[in-house]
FIGUMI-186069 format. One record per atom (N, C-alpha, C): x, y, z; residue in three letters. Coordinates in steps of 0.05 Angstrom, whole numbers, padded with zeros to 5 digits, always signed. Layout:
BEGIN
XYZALA
...
END
This chain:
BEGIN
-00107-00354+00545MET
-00108-00340+00521MET
-00093-00356+00497MET
-00110-00362+00473PRO
-00096-00375+00456PRO
-00075-00361+00439PRO
-00055-00374+00433TRP
-00034-00364+00415TRP
-00043-00357+00388TRP
-00057-00377+00377PHE
-00060-00376+00350PHE
-00082-00357+00339PHE
-00080-00329+00347THR
-00101-00311+00338THR
-00089-00296+00317THR
-00110-00281+00304ASP
-00103-00262+00286ASP
-00085-00242+00287ASP
-00091-00231+00311ARG
-00074-00207+00324ARG
-00047-00221+00327ARG
-00038-00243+00336ASN
-00015-00254+00342ASN
+00003-00263+00313ASN
-00019-00268+00293PHE
-00001-00278+00270PHE
+00008-00251+00258PHE
-00011-00228+00260PHE
-00003-00201+00248PHE
+00018-00188+00263PHE
+00022-00197+00290LEU
+00045-00184+00307LEU
+00072-00197+00297LEU
+00067-00225+00288LEU
+00090-00243+00281LEU
+00101-00229+00253LEU
+00080-00224+00234ALA
+00085-00210+00213ALA
+00105-00179+00213ALA
+00093-00169+00234VAL
+00104-00140+00235VAL
+00137-00146+00246VAL
+00139-00166+00266ALA
+00167-00169+00271ALA
+00180-00181+00253ALA
+00173-00196+00230VAL
+00185-00202+00209VAL
+00192-00179+00190VAL
+00177-00158+00190TYR
+00179-00137+00172TYR
+00199-00121+00187TYR
+00201-00119+00213GLY
+00221-00111+00228GLY
+00249-00117+00223GLY
+00252-00145+00223VAL
+00278-00162+00215VAL
+00285-00147+00187VAL
+00268-00152+00171SER
+00272-00140+00139SER
+00283-00112+00138SER
+00273-00098+00156THR
+00281-00065+00161THR
+00310-00064+00167THR
+00317-00081+00189ILE
+00345-00084+00202ILE
+00362-00093+00178ILE
+00357-00115+00162TYR
+00373-00125+00144TYR
+00375-00103+00116TYR
+00353-00088+00113SER
+00360-00073+00094SER
+00379-00049+00098SER
+00382-00039+00123VAL
+00402-00022+00131VAL
+00426-00029+00123VAL
+00438-00060+00122PHE
+00462-00068+00116PHE
+00463-00064+00087PHE
+00438-00071+00071LEU
+00443-00069+00043LEU
+00445-00038+00037LEU
+00434-00016+00048TRP
+00442+00009+00041TRP
+00471+00014+00048TRP
+00482+00008+00065ARG
+00511+00011+00074ARG
+00530-00001+00048ARG
+00519-00026+00041ARG
+00537-00036+00020ARG
+00532-00023-00005ARG
+00510-00005-00010GLY
+00505+00004-00035GLY
+00493-00014-00052GLY
+00481-00036-00046PHE
+00464-00055-00063PHE
+00489-00072-00079PHE
+00508-00076-00075ARG
+00530-00087-00091ARG
+00527-00121-00094ARG
+00512-00130-00073GLN
+00514-00161-00077GLN
+00485-00170-00080GLN
+00483-00183-00103ALA
+00459-00197-00114ALA
+00448-00218-00094ALA
+00427-00215-00078ASN
+00410-00235-00060ASN
+00386-00230-00060ASN
+00368-00251-00052ARG
+00340-00249-00051ARG
+00328-00250-00022ARG
+00349-00245-00002ILE
+00345-00250+00027ILE
+00322-00229+00033ILE
+00322-00208+00028THR
+00299-00186+00033THR
+00272-00198+00021THR
+00271-00204-00002TYR
+00246-00218-00018TYR
+00239-00240+00003TYR
+00254-00263+00008CYS
+00248-00285+00023CYS
+00233-00278+00053CYS
+00248-00260+00065ILE
+00242-00248+00092ILE
+00207-00234+00088ILE
+00210-00219+00069LEU
+00182-00205+00066LEU
+00159-00228+00058LEU
+00166-00246+00043ALA
+00148-00271+00037ALA
+00139-00280+00062ALA
+00157-00288+00079ALA
+00153-00301+00106ALA
+00134-00285+00122ALA
+00141-00262+00120GLY
+00118-00245+00136GLY
+00093-00240+00122GLY
+00089-00239+00095PHE
+00068-00240+00077PHE
+00054-00265+00090PHE
+00063-00289+00089GLY
+00050-00311+00097GLY
+00035-00308+00126GLY
+00045-00302+00145SER
+00035-00296+00173SER
+00013-00277+00168SER
+00019-00258+00153HIS
+00002-00230+00151HIS
-00028-00240+00138HIS
-00022-00257+00115THR
-00048-00269+00105THR
-00063-00291+00126THR
-00047-00305+00142LEU
-00062-00320+00162LEU
-00080-00303+00182LEU
-00061-00279+00188ALA
-00083-00261+00204ALA
-00108-00251+00192ALA
-00106-00250+00167MET
-00127-00235+00154MET
-00148-00255+00152MET
-00139-00283+00141ILE
-00163-00303+00141ILE
-00174-00311+00168ILE
-00155-00310+00187GLY
-00166-00314+00214GLY
-00185-00293+00227GLY
-00181-00270+00220ARG
-00197-00247+00226ARG
-00226-00250+00209ARG
-00222-00258+00184GLY
-00247-00257+00170GLY
-00267-00282+00176GLY
-00255-00308+00182PHE
-00269-00332+00193PHE
-00279-00326+00221PHE
-00265-00312+00241SER
-00272-00311+00262SER
-00298-00295+00268SER
-00304-00275+00247PHE
-00326-00253+00250PHE
-00344-00261+00226PHE
-00336-00282+00209SER
-00352-00288+00182SER
-00357-00264+00167SER
-00341-00246+00161ARG
-00348-00227+00145ARG
-00318-00218+00134ARG
-00321-00198+00111CYS
-00296-00189+00101CYS
-00282-00172+00119CYS
-00255-00177+00125PRO
-00238-00163+00147PRO
-00232-00135+00141PRO
-00252-00117+00134VAL
-00242-00089+00124VAL
-00267-00071+00144VAL
-00272-00081+00168ASN
-00292-00070+00183ASN
-00285-00048+00203ASN
-00258-00042+00209ASN
-00252-00019+00226ASN
-00224-00012+00217ASN
-00214+00010+00226LEU
-00188+00026+00220LEU
-00168+00004+00222LEU
-00164-00015+00242TYR
-00145-00033+00245TYR
-00145-00053+00222TYR
-00169-00062+00214GLU
-00172-00083+00188GLU
-00161-00070+00165GLU
-00171-00045+00163ALA
-00172-00030+00138ALA
-00134-00025+00129ALA
-00124-00021+00155THR
-00095-00017+00153THR
-00082-00042+00146THR
-00090-00063+00160ILE
-00073-00087+00150ILE
-00079-00095+00125ILE
-00105-00094+00115PHE
-00104-00101+00086PHE
-00089-00081+00067PHE
-00087-00057+00076LEU
-00072-00038+00057LEU
-00046-00047+00059LEU
-00032-00054+00083GLU
-00003-00062+00084GLU
-00001-00089+00067GLU
-00022-00109+00069TRP
-00020-00134+00055TRP
-00023-00129+00024TRP
-00035-00113+00019SER
-00035-00101-00015SER
-00009-00094-00027SER
+00007-00082-00005ILE
+00032-00066-00016ILE
+00055-00090-00017ILE
+00047-00112+00004VAL
+00070-00134+00004VAL
+00065-00152-00021VAL
+00037-00157-00025ALA
+00029-00175-00048ALA
+00035-00162-00075ALA
+00036-00139-00077ALA
+00046-00126-00099ALA
+00078-00125-00103ALA
+00089-00122-00082TYR
+00118-00128-00080TYR
+00130-00153-00090TYR
+00115-00174-00079LEU
+00124-00200-00083LEU
+00121-00209-00114LEU
+00101-00197-00126VAL
+00097-00204-00151VAL
+00121-00186-00171VAL
+00123-00161-00162LEU
+00147-00148-00178LEU
+00173-00157-00171LEU
+00176-00164-00149GLY
+00203-00171-00135GLY
+00215-00200-00150GLY
+00191-00213-00158ALA
+00201-00240-00171ALA
+00217-00234-00196ALA
+00215-00212-00207TRP
+00234-00199-00231TRP
+00257-00194-00216TRP
+00279-00205-00219SER
+00308-00198-00203SER
+00316-00174-00203SER
+00309-00156-00224ARG
+00319-00124-00224ARG
+00303-00108-00209ARG
+00280-00120-00198LEU
+00265-00102-00179LEU
+00267-00115-00152LEU
+00282-00132-00148THR
+00279-00147-00121THR
+00285-00131-00095THR
+00303-00104-00102PHE
+00313-00091-00078PHE
+00293-00069-00076PHE
+00267-00066-00087LEU
+00247-00053-00080LEU
+00239-00061-00051LEU
+00248-00082-00044GLY
+00239-00090-00015GLY
+00257-00076+00006GLY
+00280-00070+00001ALA
+00297-00054+00019ALA
+00284-00025+00024ALA
+00271-00015+00007PHE
+00255+00009+00011PHE
+00228+00003+00021PHE
+00215-00014+00015ALA
+00191-00021+00024ALA
+00189-00028+00054ALA
+00211-00045+00062SER
+00212-00053+00090SER
+00207-00034+00112SER
+00217-00013+00112PRO
+00212+00008+00133PRO
+00185+00018+00132PRO
+00173+00019+00109LEU
+00147+00036+00106LEU
+00126+00011+00115LEU
+00131-00017+00114LEU
+00112-00037+00125LEU
+00113-00039+00155LEU
+00139-00038+00166PHE
+00146-00041+00192PHE
+00128-00016+00206PHE
+00133+00007+00198GLY
+00118+00029+00206GLY
+00086+00028+00206GLY
+00079+00023+00187ILE
+00048+00017+00185ILE
+00039-00003+00203ILE
+00057-00026+00205GLY
+00049-00050+00221GLY
+00047-00044+00251GLY
+00066-00025+00256VAL
+00067-00020+00289VAL
+00045+00002+00292VAL
+00039+00016+00271PHE
+00018+00035+00278PHE
-00014+00018+00280PHE
-00012+00002+00264ALA
-00037-00014+00260ALA
-00043-00035+00289ALA
-00021-00037+00306MET
-00023-00052+00331MET
-00034-00032+00351MET
-00036-00011+00348MET
-00046+00009+00371MET
-00076-00002+00376MET
-00084-00012+00403PRO
-00105-00021+00409PRO
-00131-00011+00403PRO
-00129+00023+00403SER
-00149+00044+00400SER
-00161+00031+00371SER
-00146+00022+00350LEU
-00155+00020+00323LEU
-00173-00003+00323LEU
-00176-00020+00341ASP
-00185-00044+00339ASP
-00209-00051+00360ASP
-00231-00033+00362PRO
-00246-00039+00385PRO
-00261-00065+00384PRO
-00278-00076+00409PRO
-00285-00102+00408PRO
-00307-00101+00386PRO
-00309-00122+00373PHE
-00335-00126+00351PHE
-00357-00129+00363PHE
-00381-00111+00353SER
-00405-00112+00365SER
-00420-00133+00359SER
-00412-00149+00340GLY
-00432-00172+00329GLY
-00448-00166+00306GLY
-00448-00139+00296LYS
-00459-00132+00276LYS
-00440-00118+00253LYS
-00433-00130+00230PRO
-00413-00119+00210PRO
-00426-00091+00202PRO
-00402-00077+00200HIS
-00406-00045+00187HIS
-00410-00049+00160HIS
-00397-00064+00148PHE
-00399-00071+00116PHE
-00415-00094+00111PHE
-00435-00095+00098GLU
-00449-00119+00091GLU
-00452-00120+00061GLU
-00451-00141+00051GLY
-00458-00143+00020GLY
-00437-00146+00002GLY
-00442-00162-00024ALA
-00419-00168-00038ALA
-00408-00138-00049ALA
-00421-00120-00054TRP
-00415-00092-00067TRP
-00393-00079-00049TRP
-00404-00079-00024MET
-00380-00065-00004MET
-00359-00082-00001MET
-00358-00106+00003SER
-00333-00122+00006SER
-00316-00121-00022SER
-00326-00121-00047MET
-00314-00116-00071MET
-00304-00088-00072MET
-00318-00066-00060HIS
-00311-00043-00060HIS
-00284-00034-00043HIS
-00288-00049-00020ALA
-00263-00048-00001ALA
-00237-00059-00007ALA
-00243-00081-00024ALA
-00220-00098-00035ALA
-00204-00080-00056ALA
-00219-00072-00072SER
-00209-00053-00094SER
-00196-00029-00091SER
-00207-00015-00068ILE
-00194+00011-00059ILE
-00170+00003-00049ILE
-00169-00015-00033LEU
-00145-00020-00014LEU
-00122-00035-00035LEU
-00131-00048-00048LEU
-00115-00055-00070LEU
-00101-00031-00085LEU
-00117-00018-00092ALA
-00106+00007-00106ALA
-00086+00025-00093ALA
-00092+00026-00065TYR
-00072+00041-00047TYR
-00049+00025-00046TYR
-00052+00000-00048GLY
-00026-00019-00049GLY
-00009-00013-00072GLY
-00022-00013-00096ALA
-00008-00004-00121ALA
+00006+00024-00120ALA
-00008+00044-00107PHE
+00001+00069-00106PHE
+00026+00069-00086PHE
+00026+00053-00067GLY
+00048+00051-00045GLY
+00068+00038-00053GLY
+00069+00018-00071LEU
+00092+00005-00086LEU
+00100+00027-00106LEU
+00083+00040-00122SER
+00096+00060-00139SER
+00115+00083-00125SER
+00105+00084-00099SER
+00124+00107-00083SER
+00145+00096-00073SER
+00144+00071-00066VAL
+00173+00056-00061VAL
+00187+00055-00087VAL
+00182+00049-00110ALA
+00197+00052-00134ALA
+00209+00080-00136ALA
+00192+00096-00131GLY
+00195+00124-00137GLY
+00220+00135-00117GLY
+00223+00130-00092LEU
+00243+00133-00073LEU
+00265+00122-00088LEU
+00266+00096-00099MET
+00285+00081-00109MET
+00296+00094-00133MET
+00282+00105-00148TYR
+00286+00127-00169TYR
+00303+00148-00167TYR
+00293+00161-00146LEU
+00304+00187-00137LEU
+00336+00180-00122LEU
+00336+00158-00107THR
+00357+00149-00098THR
+00383+00150-00120THR
+00372+00130-00139GLN
+00394+00129-00161GLN
+00399+00155-00179GLN
+00377+00167-00182GLU
+00382+00191-00198GLU
+00401+00208-00183GLU
+00403+00215-00159ARG
+00418+00223-00142ARG
+00447+00215-00141ARG
+00450+00187-00139ASP
+00480+00177-00144ASP
+00489+00183-00167ASP
+00475+00181-00192LEU
+00482+00191-00220LEU
+00488+00218-00217LEU
+00476+00240-00208LYS
+00482+00266-00208LYS
+00508+00273-00193LYS
+00513+00258-00170PHE
+00536+00269-00157PHE
+00563+00246-00165PHE
+00552+00230-00186ARG
+00576+00212-00194ARG
+00585+00191-00180ARG
+00569+00180-00165LYS
+00576+00163-00142LYS
+00579+00140-00154LYS
+00600+00121-00144LEU
+00613+00099-00159LEU
+00586+00073-00155LEU
+00573+00077-00133ARG
+00551+00057-00125ARG
+00527+00056-00145ARG
+00527+00081-00162ALA
+00506+00081-00181ALA
+00512+00067-00204ALA
+00535+00061-00208VAL
+00543+00046-00234VAL
+00545+00017-00227VAL
+00550+00007-00203SER
+00554-00018-00193SER
+00530-00031-00181SER
+00506-00014-00174ALA
+00483-00022-00159ALA
+00471-00037-00176ALA
+00455-00054-00162LEU
+00433-00073-00181LEU
+00406-00064-00185LEU
+00403-00036-00179PHE
+00379-00021-00189PHE
+00374-00023-00220PHE
+00348-00029-00231PRO
+00343-00025-00258PRO
+00347+00000-00266PRO
+00356+00004-00293PRO
+00357+00030-00303PRO
+00334+00054-00294PRO
+00341+00079-00288ILE
+00320+00093-00280ILE
+00296+00098-00300ILE
+00297+00095-00329GLN
+00281+00095-00348GLN
+00263+00070-00341GLN
+00272+00049-00334ARG
+00258+00025-00328ARG
+00242+00031-00304ARG
+00251+00040-00286LEU
+00236+00047-00260LEU
+00212+00069-00265LEU
+00222+00088-00284GLU
+00197+00106-00284GLU
+00170+00091-00298GLU
+00181+00073-00320LEU
+00160+00058-00333LEU
+00142+00041-00311LEU
+00153+00028-00289VAL
+00141+00010-00273VAL
+00124+00037-00257VAL
+00135+00057-00248ILE
+00119+00072-00233ILE
+00094+00081-00249ILE
+00096+00090-00271GLY
+00074+00096-00289GLY
+00055+00070-00290GLY
+00064+00047-00291ARG
+00043+00024-00294ARG
+00031+00025-00271ARG
+00042+00025-00251LEU
+00032+00020-00223LEU
+00013+00040-00214LEU
+00016+00068-00225VAL
-00002+00089-00219VAL
-00026+00084-00238VAL
-00022+00076-00262ILE
-00045+00070-00279ILE
-00061+00050-00268ILE
-00050+00024-00259GLY
-00063+00000-00250GLY
-00077+00011-00221GLY
-00067+00024-00205GLY
-00081+00034-00182GLY
-00104+00055-00189GLY
-00102+00072-00210LEU
-00123+00088-00213LEU
-00147+00071-00222LEU
-00143+00051-00241VAL
-00166+00033-00251VAL
-00177+00016-00228VAL
-00166+00011-00208LEU
-00176-00006-00183LEU
-00185+00014-00167LEU
-00176+00042-00170LEU
-00193+00059-00152LEU
-00220+00067-00160LEU
-00215+00072-00188THR
-00241+00073-00201THR
-00262+00051-00199THR
-00253+00028-00201VAL
-00275+00007-00195VAL
-00285+00003-00175VAL
-00270+00011-00151GLY
-00275+00013-00121GLY
-00293+00037-00115GLY
-00290+00056-00128LEU
-00307+00080-00122LEU
-00337+00072-00135LEU
-00336+00060-00160ALA
-00358+00056-00170ALA
-00377+00034-00155ALA
-00362+00017-00146MET
-00377-00006-00131MET
-00388+00007-00101MET
-00368+00026-00090GLY
-00379+00039-00070GLY
-00407+00058-00073GLY
-00411+00070-00098ALA
-00435+00085-00107ALA
-00455+00066-00104ALA
-00452+00044-00121ARG
-00474+00020-00124ARG
-00480+00010-00092ARG
-00463+00010-00076PHE
-00476+00003-00051PHE
-00487+00025-00036PHE
-00482+00047-00038LEU
-00496+00072-00028LEU
-00525+00070-00042LEU
-00526+00066-00070LYS
-00550+00065-00081LYS
-00571+00044-00065LYS
-00561+00022-00059GLU
-00580+00001-00048GLU
-00584+00006-00023GLU
-00566+00020-00003THR
-00571+00022+00023THR
-00582+00051+00031THR
-00574+00074+00015GLU
-00580+00100+00020GLU
-00601+00116+00004GLU
-00602+00102-00017GLY
-00619+00105-00045GLY
-00609+00133-00057GLY
-00578+00139-00055VAL
-00564+00159-00068VAL
-00538+00146-00080VAL
-00524+00154-00100TYR
-00501+00149-00106TYR
-00476+00165-00098TYR
-00483+00186-00086PHE
-00461+00205-00071PHE
-00473+00218-00045PHE
-00457+00219-00027THR
-00463+00234-00005THR
-00440+00249+00007THR
-00442+00272+00017GLU
-00420+00289+00023GLU
-00407+00277+00052GLU
-00395+00254+00049ASP
-00382+00244+00072ASP
-00351+00245+00065ASP
-00337+00251+00092ALA
-00310+00256+00090ALA
-00293+00237+00074ALA
-00295+00211+00080LYS
-00281+00190+00062LYS
-00287+00193+00039LYS
-00312+00195+00027ILE
-00319+00197-00003ILE
-00308+00220-00014ILE
-00309+00241+00002LEU
-00299+00269-00015LEU
-00266+00267-00016LEU
-00254+00253+00003TRP
-00224+00247+00004TRP
-00217+00227-00017TRP
-00234+00208-00023SER
-00226+00188-00045SER
-00226+00199-00068SER
-00250+00222-00072GLY
-00254+00230-00099GLY
-00230+00252-00103GLY
-00222+00264-00081PHE
-00196+00282-00082PHE
-00171+00266-00093PHE
-00168+00245-00082VAL
-00146+00228-00089VAL
-00148+00217-00116VAL
-00169+00212-00124TRP
-00173+00202-00153TRP
-00167+00226-00173TRP
-00176+00246-00163LEU
-00168+00270-00181LEU
-00138+00278-00184LEU
-00124+00274-00160MET
-00098+00280-00163MET
-00081+00262-00177MET
-00090+00235-00177TYR
-00071+00215-00194TYR
-00084+00214-00227TYR
-00113+00222-00225SER
-00117+00227-00255SER
-00100+00252-00267SER
-00101+00271-00251GLY
-00085+00294-00261GLY
-00058+00288-00269GLY
-00045+00273-00251LEU
-00015+00268-00254LEU
-00014+00252-00281LEU
-00030+00232-00288LEU
-00026+00220-00312LEU
-00035+00235-00332LEU
-00056+00253-00333MET
-00065+00271-00352MET
-00040+00288-00365MET
-00029+00302-00345VAL
-00005+00324-00349VAL
+00016+00305-00358VAL
+00023+00281-00350ARG
+00046+00265-00362ARG
+00038+00262-00392ARG
+00013+00255-00395TRP
+00011+00244-00425TRP
+00007+00272-00443TRP
-00006+00289-00434LYS
-00008+00315-00452LYS
+00017+00334-00452LYS
+00029+00332-00430TYR
+00050+00354-00430TYR
+00080+00343-00425TYR
+00079+00318-00430ALA
+00108+00305-00427ALA
+00119+00305-00400ALA
+00100+00308-00380TYR
+00110+00310-00354TYR
+00124+00285-00346TYR
+00150+00286-00342SER
+00164+00257-00340SER
+00186+00260-00326SER
+00203+00239-00319GLY
+00228+00242-00305GLY
+00222+00246-00274GLY
+00238+00263-00266ARG
+00246+00270-00234ARG
+00218+00284-00227ARG
+00208+00301-00239ARG
+00184+00315-00235ARG
+00159+00295-00230ARG
+00150+00278-00246PHE
+00134+00258-00247PHE
+00140+00241-00223PHE
+00158+00229-00218VAL
+00167+00214-00194VAL
+00159+00228-00169VAL
+00174+00253-00167GLN
+00168+00264-00147GLN
+00138+00272-00132GLN
+00124+00276-00159THR
+00094+00283-00151THR
+00083+00260-00143THR
+00086+00235-00158ALA
+00080+00211-00148ALA
+00082+00203-00116ALA
+00105+00205-00109VAL
+00112+00202-00085VAL
+00100+00223-00062VAL
+00097+00247-00075CYS
+00084+00269-00056CYS
+00053+00255-00050CYS
+00041+00250-00070ILE
+00013+00243-00073ILE
+00009+00220-00052ILE
+00026+00200-00054PHE
+00018+00174-00038PHE
+00025+00188-00007PHE
+00047+00200-00005ALA
+00055+00212+00021ALA
+00026+00224+00036ALA
+00018+00243+00018PHE
-00012+00254+00028PHE
-00032+00233+00032PHE
-00034+00211+00018VAL
-00049+00188+00024VAL
-00044+00175+00049VAL
-00021+00170+00055LEU
-00013+00151+00075LEU
-00021+00173+00104LEU
-00014+00200+00101LEU
-00015+00216+00126LEU
-00043+00220+00131LEU
-00061+00221+00112THR
-00089+00231+00113THR
-00112+00205+00113THR
-00100+00183+00110PHE
-00117+00158+00107PHE
-00133+00152+00131PHE
-00119+00154+00153TRP
-00133+00148+00179TRP
-00151+00165+00186TRP
-00140+00195+00186GLY
-00159+00214+00196GLY
-00185+00215+00181GLY
-00186+00211+00161THR
-00212+00215+00143THR
-00233+00192+00146THR
-00217+00172+00152ASN
-00231+00143+00157ASN
-00249+00147+00190ASN
-00234+00164+00203LEU
-00243+00169+00232LEU
-00265+00191+00230LEU
-00259+00209+00208LEU
-00283+00226+00208LEU
-00307+00219+00190LEU
-00303+00199+00179SER
-00328+00188+00161SER
-00350+00175+00179SER
-00377+00186+00176ALA
-00395+00172+00188ALA
-00405+00148+00177ALA
-00402+00141+00151ILE
-00412+00117+00139ILE
-00390+00093+00145ILE
-00363+00103+00148HIS
-00342+00078+00152HIS
-00340+00076+00188HIS
-00355+00091+00200GLN
-00355+00087+00232GLN
-00380+00078+00245GLN
-00399+00070+00224ARG
-00424+00062+00238ARG
-00422+00037+00251ARG
END
């Protein structure tokens, strides 16, 4: 059995995310008082192996690696790490990685379940540029939403420390909560734009293959509901000054819903299980 397979590369990435999770525990215990980029470097190493896994899967089957639940999950996780590495390059947001690591490790362990990656039948489920672009846009959108949720947990932690006048809130390396809220808002906007583009491309693909722009598929209905929730969140924030803790908590809760229902709706979807 060859060692240099896509699943082994992904297993290595999950192990690295596990190391980052363990290290993050020590960061939490120290109250984030020491400035370092160790978490960032560990996650960057995991991202490299993760990327090799996706490239290997794509080349081995000669298709975009979003064909089943395993591939969709690792693409979602890859998107979150990529978004973090971009934002984490800004030193004041480096410690988002300490919050992201447990999430990444948990998703990775779930993705390694054998039932999520059945043997490839030799006939891709998703064909054509429209569907590849649809899948990439949708999963990148969820990556942005996921990182906004991580930033939201960071915001709520710091706000709690300030509320109870804990010393670590003064000396911590977290950025100001106002700046965190701004970052969360921009990530939600960026994610919504990507989600809108992805849904439009999916509709175009359906028109080409099914002759309709919309069908009552579980995944399509779920995606529309997610779009409505994030759109509604931004609308009430803009129109009714819905900000601060309430805005952040809502953003975190919406992504928790996405994370908990993503896999179930994918399994219920006739289109995504052909």
